[in-house]
Residue, then its C-alpha position, 0 to 999 in steps of 0.5 A: m446373032l451369033p458371030h463366027g468362033d462365038t461359044a453356045a450352049i444347049l437349051a433344051d435337052l436333045k438325044v443325039l441318034s447317031a451316039s448312045g448318048t443326050l446331049k444336056v442343057g446347058t452343054k457349050v458348042r465352041n467355036i461355032r460357024l454359022i452355016d445354010g441348011d436346016h442345021d445352021i450352026d455347026g461347032k464342037i462339043d467335049g465328048f460329042g466332037a463336031m454336030q450341026l445343031k438348030s439356031e432355036y435350041v441354042r443362045k449365046v454363053t456371055 
């Protein structure tokens, strides 16, 4: 379980539809918040800004 304010990492390359780029494996998602909905994690990614992600594509950074 990921708590609010934690840092997570991307598990698979993800194409970003609203930008011309891809989030690579291992990219850090900082200051996450758990939210309701299909995309249940809200966080900040350097170079992309605020993003909403599905929890199945992230893991906790140790």
